[in-house]
N, C-alpha and C positions, 0 to 999 in steps of 0.2 A: 205764873207758875214755872215756866220754862227757865226764865232768868234766875229764879231762886235756886233751882236745881243746879244750874251751871255754876253760880257763885259758891254754893255750898261745896260742891265737888272740887272746885278750884282751890278754895281755902284749905280744905282737908289735905289735898295732895301737896300743895306748895309748902304747907307747914311741916310736912314730914319727909318729903323726898329731897335727895341731895343731887340728883343727876338731871336736873332740868336744863334745857338748852333753848336759847332764843334765836330766832331768825327773822331779820327785818329786810325787806326789799321794796323797791319803789322806783318810779320813773316820772319824768315831767316833760312836757312839750308845750310850746307857746308860739303865738304869732301876733304881730301888731301891724298897724297901718290901715290898709283897706279892710282887713278883717281882724277883729280882736278876738283871739281865741286862746284859751289855756286849758291844760288837762294834766291831772296827776293821778297816779294810782299808788296804793300802799298795800303791802301784804305783810302780815305779821303772824308768826307761829310760835307757840310755846309747846315744847315736846319733852317727853321723858320716856326713857326706855330702860327696862330692867326690872328690878324688884321695887315696887311702890307701896308705901305704907299708908293705910287708912286707920289712923289711931293705932291700936294694938294688933291690927290685922295686916299681914304682909302678903301682897299678891305677887307671885313669882312671874318673872318674864312677861311683864305687862307693857303696854304702850299708851301714853296719854297724849292727846292733841287738843289744843285750843287755838283756833286760827281766825284771823280777821282779814277780809279782802274788801278794799274800799276804792271806789273810782269816783272822781268828781271833775267836772269840766264846765266851762262857761263860754258861750258864743255870743259875741256882740252885746255883752252885758246881761244876757239872760241865761239861766241854768240850762245846761245841755245834757250832761250825764250826771246822775246821782244814784249810785247803787252801793249796797253793802251786804256782805254775807259773813256771819259768825257761825263757826262749826265747832262743836265739842264731840270728841270721840274717845272712848276708853276701850282698849283691846286687851283681853285676857289671853295669856299664853301666845303672845304676839309673834314669836318666832317659831311656833310649832306649825305642823301641817294643817291643823284645824284650830281656828281661833274665834271664839264668840266675842261680840262687842255690843256696846250701847252707843247711840248716836243722837245728837240733837242739833238742830239748825234753825237759825232765824235770819231772815233776809228781807230786803226791799229793793226795788228796781224801778225808778221813775220812768226810764226810757221804755220799759215794757208794760207800764201801767200796774205794777205790783206794789201795793201799799204795804203789805206785810204778808210774809209766808213763813210759817213755823211748822216744824215737824219734830217728832220724837219717836224713837223706835229701837229695835234690837235686831241683831242679825249675826252672821258668821262669815269668816273668810277662810278660803281654802287655797293653800299654796300649791299651784300646779307645777311650777318649776322653780323651786327654791326662792331666792330673793328676787328673781327676775319677773315671774308672772304669777299673778294671783287673781282669784275671782271671789267677789263678795256678793251677798244677798241680804236684804233687810226688809222688815215689815215696818211701815211708818204710819203714824197717825198725824194728819196734816190739817192745818187751818190756813185759809188764804183770804185776804181782803184786797180789793182792787180800787183804784181811784175813780171817783164819780163827780167831783166838784167842777162846776163851770164847763161841762162838756156835753150838755144837751143843746142841740141846734134846732130851733123851731123855724120851719120853712113856710113861706107864703108865695103867692103869685105876684110878681112885680109887673107893672105896666110900663115896659120899656118903650113902647111905640106911642104912648100917650093917647090911646084910642079908647080908654075906659075898660079895657079887657086885659086881665093878667096873662102874660105870655112868657114869663121867665121865672122859674122856681128858684128862690134864693133865701138866705137866712134873714129872718125878721128879728129874732131875739135869741139870747143865750140864757140858759137857766141851769140850775143844779139838779142832779138826779135825786139828791137827798141821801138818806142812809143806805149805803150799799150793803148788800147781803154778805155774810161771812160763809165761805164754803168749807165744808169738812170732807176730807177724803181719807180713805184707807188705801195707802199706796204701797206698792212693791218697788224696791230699788235693787237693780242688778248692775254690778260694776266690775268689769275686767280692768286690770291695771298692769302695765308693763314698765319695768325699770331696766334701763339699758345703758351701762357704762360704755363710753366710746373712747377707750384709751385712758391715759392718766388724767387728762384735764377736761374732758368733755363728758356730759351726762345728759341723757334724755329720759323723760318720764311722761307717759301718756295714760290717761284713764277716761273711760267712757261710761257715763251713768245713763241707764235706761229705767225710767220711772213711770210705769203705767198705773192709772187708776180708772179702770173702765176705758172709755174712749178719750179720756184726758191723759195724754202721754207727754211727759217732759223728758228731754235728753240734754246732756251736758258733756261736752268733749273738751277736756283740759289737756294742754300740752305745755311742758316746761323743758327748755333746753338751756343748760347752764355750762358756763365756761369758767374754769378755775384760774386764778391769777397766782402770782408769786406769793401773795399773802393768803394763808389758809382761811382766814376769816372773811375774805372778800371774793365774790364771784360776780360775773355778768350773767344776767338771766333774760331769756327771750320767752315770752308767754303768748300762747294763742288759744282762744276759747271760742267754741260755737255752742249756743244754746238754742233749743227749739221747743215749741209748745204747740201741741196739736189743737188746743182750744185757747188761743191767746186772749188776754183781757180786753174788754171794750175800750176803744180809744175815743169814740164819738157816738153819741146817741142822736139819731135823726128822728124828728117828730114833726107832724103837721101842726101848725099853729092853731090853737083853739080860738084865738082872737080873729084871725083872717084865714080861714081854711082855704087851701089852694084847690083849684079845679083839676090841676095836673097831678101826677104822681112822681115818685122818685124814679120809677122805671121809665115812664114816658119822657122824663126830663134828662135821663141818662146819668143820674147821680148814683155813684157806686156805694154799695153796702155789702156786708158779709153775712148778716143774719136778718131775716125778715121778722115780722112781729110774732109769728108762731114759734120760730126758733128762739127768739129772745125770751119768750115766756117759758119755753121748755128749759132754758138755761138759767132761769131764776131772775130775769131782768125786766119783768112786766110784759104785757101784750100790746103796748102802745108805741114801742120803739123799733125802728130799724137800726142796726148796729154796724158801725165800721170798726173793725178790730185792729189792734196792733199787729205788726207782721209776725209771722210764726217763727222766724229765724233771726238770730242776732249774733254778730261776730265781734270779737275784740282782739287787739294785738298790741303788745307793749314790749319795750326793751328797757331794762334798768339794771340796777346793781343790788346785790344781796349781801347783808352782813350777818355773821353768826357770832354770838357771844354768850 
């Protein structure tokens, strides 16, 4: 449904508007020899500002945004980073003091265990200090799926001393969780945004998203520093991003094997976990698993070039 809404709005606006602008930026790094590693990131934005036509309806002083953020990397032949975010936003009376908008987002992030996260909502922006500082707030309806394949670790006691008694708790088998639940949230998003020109050739933009849904809180701090070149269509961009999740996705499910149940426990064996069976059940992941979570904070940094056309 979300994809149909985005495609419909995109076709309507692009078929009528004359003031669309494209911005493409990206970067690449690699290493070979003892370590085989490559990484690239791509950012694309389609924007329009001013009067935008929806058929016979003209919306004055509006702003349209459709953006894509993609990161992919490989380490020694295995996938390392693989994430993507697509955002659609339509802002009415964008240059006014008060501006209502609608927003939709779809994303995945394998490094954080997010198989799919989609939200759709509406909100408003208030310009605190002209073009420099604004604050936005939105109400979002969100769906989230997390990865669950091949990450159930079944433990038994191993007899390392060959005395017939299990004395070391270790993994006996790997299995699938099965169908992971889909989580629905009603989320609030609050975002202050600062745009700061630094002379004729330097520009800094920072925005901080705070998205609570009860005790599940997401934050996202985006920073962009751009340097203009002699060509107006070419810029150098430095991007820095920090994401946090107060309830990160499960990375590993720890279970006692039903084939050879151990006499020891995860606690007595010193095996780390983040959620016990009671917490796992309360969070919708069954009462038979101890869970090791992904880390709650994730950072990324990139340097690349940006093209405007």
